[in-house]
C-alpha angles and dihedrals in degrees: 000000000000090000091055092050091047092051092048091049093049091051092048090046091054090048090050092045094052098028101058148287101277098077095023096087092048094049090048090053091050090049092052090050090051092051091048091051090048092051091047090054091049093048091049089054097245123138102267095198097054 
């Protein structure tokens, strides 16, 4: 589940990065949130890819 969300966010981030500046900031914020959630799961000892 988390992997799917991460892949979708990366694709949207790339679209925002190459597509313009309007959605770019929003996509970057979502990507940062996804990375933070991933790191929290790793630190807590849960399987981050499940």
